[in-house]
N, C-alpha and C positions, 0 to 999 in steps of 0.2 A: 505492499499498501504506501502510497505516496505522501512521504511527508510534506504537510502545508506548514509554513514558515513564514508569518505575518509580524514585520516587529510593528508592534501596537502605543503610538505614546499615553499610554493611562497610569505612566508611574506617577507621573505630575498632576493628573485627575486627581487619583486618592487618597494623594502624600500627605502622609502623617503629620499634624499639625504639629508645630517647635511647642515647648515646655508654654503653659501660659503663668506668670503671674497674677493674679487674684490682688483685686483692689479693696472695692467695696460692693457691700450690697443694698439696694433697695428693698424695700418690703410690699408693694405692689402685685399683684400675682396678674401674671403674664398667661398660665398657662390656663388650658381647659382639659378637662380629663371623665367629659361624658362620652367616650367611645372607649376608655379603661380595656374595658374589658373585652373589648375587641385586640387590646394590645396596640391602643393607637394612643397620643400625644400630642395631642394642638398647642401649637406656641403661637401668641399672639402677639410679637414685638415689634415696634418700628424707631429705631432710634431718632430722635429728634436730628440732632446733628450731625448726621451721615453716614457714624461712622462703621465702620464692619461689624456685624452681627454674628455670633458663631451660637449653637445648641449642642451643647457637650451631654449624652446620655449614658453613664457611666452602672457596672452590675460586677462588685467586685473591681476587681485590677481589669478588666474586660471596658474599653469604651467606644461611641462613637462621635466624631465630632462633623459637625453640620454645619454646612454657610446658608441664614437664612436669606430665603429667596423670593418671598410672595406667597410658594407654595407649601406649607409649612406642616406635613403630618408626617410622625417619623413615629417609627416600626419601636415595641419591645420583645426585641427578638432574638432577646438573651436569655431565655428560658422563665419558668419561675421564680420569684424571688422578690429582692427591694432594689428601687433603680434610686439612681441620683440623677436628676435632669437639672440642669442650669444653664441659663441664659447670660451670657458673655459679651460684653461691648468693648470694641477695642477702643483702649484710648492712644498705643504708642507702641508699631512692633507686635512686639509679642505680651506686650503687658495689657491686659482687659478688666475690666469693671465684670464685676460680679453681681449683675441685676437682680436674679433669681437665681434659688436652690431649692427644691420640692425632691425630700423623697416620697414614691410615688410603690405600693405592693402590689406585684400581677401576677393572679394564678390564670394560669391560662384556662382549667379546668377539664370538660369531657371536649370543648372545641380548641384543641390544645392547635391546630394548625390554623387558625383566626386570623394570627396575623398576617400569615402569607397567601390570605383573600384580599386584603387590604389595598385601596388608592395611598402609595407614600411619595415622598418628594421627589426620586429620580424612577417610578412609577407609577406616574401618575393617567387616572383614566377615569372617567365614568358613563354613566350612559347613553350621554350626548356626541363620545367621539366616536369617529368615521371606523378607526380601529376594531371596538367596542360590538358597536355595527355589525362587521366584518367578522370579526368571532362566531356572536349569537346564527349566521347566516353561515358559516362550515357546520356548526355543531347544532344545526336544526334534525336533522337526521339522523344524528348519532345515537347508538342506543348502548354505548360503552363510556368510561371514564379515556378506555384507550383509542376507541376510537374518537373521540374528539381531541384528544393531547393529538393524534394523528392527525387530523383533518388543518389545525392552527398548523401544527409544522411544519405541513407541508406547504402552507402556506406563504408562511416566516422564509422558511429557505428556497424558494421556488421566483418569491417575490423583492427581496430585499439584495441589492448588491453591495458588496461592500467597495469602501469609499477609502482609499488610498491617501487622497489628499486632505479629509481632515482626522485623518490618524499623523499624518504630520504636522497637521497645525492645532491639533489639538491641547488646550491648555488649562493650566490647574484650575479649580472648582469648576470641572466644565459639568454637567448635569443631562441626561438623555429629557432626546422629548421623544412623547410615545407621537402623540400626531405628527409628528415631522414626521421620522422615520416610515412611519405608515404613507405618508403624505410623497415625500420624496423617494422612496421605495428603496431608500440606502442608507448606508450608516458604518461605523465600527462595530467590534462586538462588545462594548456597553450596549450600542444605541438596538445589536440582534438581540440584548437577555433581557433589556426592556421592554419592548416591542412583545417578544413573546411570554413574561408575567405576565405582562397585564391583560395580553386578551386570553391567554388561560385561566388566570386570577377571573374576570371577569364574566368566564364559562363554569364555573363553581369550585378550580381544577387549585387546591394549592400550592404556589410556586416560589419558589427562593430565585433572585438575582445572588449571584455568586461573583470572589474578585479573590485571583491569585494566581497560580500559575499550575500549567499541564506540559506536556510531553508533546504536545500536538502545536502546540504555537510560540514562539520566541518573542518573550517580553511577557510583564501584565494581562493578564487575559479574566474578560467577563463569560458566563457562561448560565448555565440552568440547574436547579434541581426541582424536578414533577414530582408533589407525591401519588403514586401509583400503585393499589391494590395493599396500600398497607405499610410503604415502605419509598426512601426518595430514594430516585433514581435520576443520574444525570445525563443531561440533555446539553450538547453543543453547536445550536445554529451559526455562528460563526463559521465554524471546521466543516461543517455537511452544505452548509450556503457552496462556500468555493467548490465544494465535490460537485452539485448538484451544477454551477455555472460551467465546470470546466466536461461535465458531460460522464465524468467519468464514475464508474460502478459507485454507489452509494455505501459508506459504511455503516454500520447498525446505528440507531436511532441512540439507544443508550449505552453509553459509554464505558469502560471499566476505570472502579475508583477509584483502582492505585495510581491512574493515571491524572491527577487533577491535587491539587494540592492550595486550599482554598484559606483566606486570609482575614475576609470580609464576608459577610449573608446580608442579603434584606429582603 
C-alpha cells in the first residue's frame, strides 16, 4: 500500500499555550451551566478593551486552552469529575488577568457519549447547516448506525479535496468552519475531521475529533473516532480521500489503533 505523506502545518494551530501568569480576578459570572448535563460549558465574555481572551478548562493535570471567537461552547471531554474553568484576559504577552474561575462537577451518567454529540467551537453545526441537511438526506434510508456512517464517510471522502495551499498557509489559532469546508469542498485534515464529526453528530452518532500523530501522515494530524456498536473505532477521512482522489484501491475504513497516537480530543 502506498504511504501518503502530507506535511500539515497544524503544529502552530494547536500549539500549547506558554505558562500564564495570573494577576487578579473579578466576581461577575460569565459562564452558563444550563447545558452541563450534556458536557457543555458556555462562556459569555467580551473584553471591553479588545484584549485577547482565552478559556482554560482543566481536570487534574490535563487541560485545554481555547481562544474566545464568538462561538464559545466548550466540551467537558475528560470524563467524570471536577473541572476548573477559567476565563483569562491578556494584560501583556503571557500575563493574563483571571476574570473568573469556577469549579464544576460533571457526571456523564447513562449518556456517557453525549458530549460527543454536541456542537462545540471547533465542530460547529446546527439544524440549519447545509452539511447537516446533507447528512439527514444521506442517512434517510439507513437501517443501522453502520449504514449511516458508511453514507456520510463516503460523501466526505468523495467530495472534499485536500487543500495544499491552505496547509502551507494555516496559522496559529485556526478553527475549522464546517460550513466553509462543505461549501468549498476542500480543506486540510482539521477541516475533514470537523466536517465528518459534525455530520455524524447531527445524525446521532457520537464522534470525536482527534489530534496527534500517525504513521500515515508526516506532521501533526487530525482524524476521527466514531462510536459504533459499543466501541470507538478510528476513521481517517484525510488519508482515505487521498486514495479516492488517486483512484487507488481503498484501504479499510476502520484503521488500526496502534498506528495512531492522540494527544488531544474534542
